N, C-alpha and C positions, 0 to 999 in steps of 0.2 A: 541584567534584566531584573527589574525591582519588582515589589509586589503587585503594582498596577499593571505592568505588562504582563505578568503572570495570569492576571485576571483577564485581561484582554485576550491572550492567547486562549485561554480555557473557554471563554465564550464564542470565540471565533472556531474552535474545534468543534464545539458544540452546533453551532449554526454561523456558517460562513458568510451567510447574507445579512447579518446583524449590521444595522446601520451605524455609521459614526455618532449619530445622535444618541442612539440606544445605548451604545457602548459607554458614551460620555456620561450619560445618565447613571450607568451601573456603576462606573468607577469614580464619579464625581469631578469629573474634569469638563472642559469644552468639547465640542465636536473637533476643531481644528487641533487641538492639542493631541487628541485621541489620534486623529489623522497622521499627524507628524510621528506618534509612537509606531502606529501600524507601518508606516513606511519604513521606519528604522528598523522594525523587526523583519521586514522583508529584506532590506539590504543587507542585513547582518545575516541572513540565511535561516532564521528562525522559523518564519513562515515561508515556506516554500511554494506554496499555490495554493488555488481554491478549486472546488470541482463539485459537480453535481451528483449526489448520490441516488442512483435508480434502482428499480427493482428489476434485476436481472432476467426473471422469467418473463415479466410483461413486455420485455424488448426481444424475446426470443432465444434468451441465453438460459434455458432451463436446466442444464445439467452443469453441475459445479463438481470438480474433482481435484483431489490432491495427487501429485505425481512426485514420487521420490526418486532421484537419481543417485545410482551408484557407480562412481567413476572407475575406469580401469588404471592402472599402474601408469600409463603413459598420459594420462589426461593432461590438456593443456586447459587449466581452468578459465583463463582469460577468453580462450576461443570458444568454450562451451558457454560462457556468459554472454558473447556477443551473439552467437547463433541462438540463444533462448531470448535473447532480448528482440530479435527480429520476427519472433513469432507472436502474432497479435493475440492470440486465445490465452497466452500466459498473462494473467493479470498480476501475479506476484512472485517473486523468486527470492527464496531465502537460503542462505550459506548456513550450514548445519555442523555441528560436532557430531562424530559418530560414523556408522556405515554409509548411510544416506548424506551425500553432501549437499545435495541441494533439496529443496522442496518447493514445488510449483503449485500455484493455486490457478486452475484454469477454468473457462467457462465456455461452454459450446452448445450449440442449438439441439443437436441429435446425438445418439449414442456412436453412429457410424462415424461422425465429427470426432469424437473423442478417441475411437480406435485409430483413425487416420493421424490425429495428433501423437498419440502414444508411439506408433511407429516412427513419425518424424522425430521426436525427441530421441528415441532410441537408435536410429539411425546417426546422431552426431558423434562425430569421432571422439573418441574418450569416454563414452558412455558406455558401461558395461552391461547395467541392467536398469530397468526402471520398474517402481511398484506403484500401482495406482490405487487410490481408495474414492470411491464415488460418493458424494454426500447425498443423504436422503431428502434432507431439508436444513435450512439455515435458521438457527434460533436467535443468532445476532451476529453482527460483524462489525469491524471498524469502529468499536466503541471508544471513544476519546478518553483518554486517561487524563486527570489533572496533572499539571506541571508541579512536580516535587519542589519546594523552595531550594532545597540544597542542590537540587540537579539543574537549577536555571542556568542558561548559558550568560554569555557577555551582555 
């Protein structure tokens, strides 16, 4: 990935709807050249998708919480991950170093839904304990970081 690809990736991370014409103008290439580069970035797994970013509260998902999972000694981590992936309210799942092996970011409409979700997660075989933190507000999230030149992929 060269400097132009890095710029294209950074621009798309900020606004995934940027047109090929606008990208071309910003990097000094033609729109077809930029389209070829974006296609190559997608095929190489650097760009893995596009999404709409929505205000969760306005679509009825006003409660955001972080759930930490402490596994027991018999935990089958592949099974835990598969079961967590099947729960649609879990937006993100991170594997951690430390006592809590997983950190989940969840969104639900009501507090009762969070309680039900916590019980569902806690009932997964291999989960010894959960710790939940409820967010009061979100100041920002999913802020794209520029691709560092020395970290750029193929």
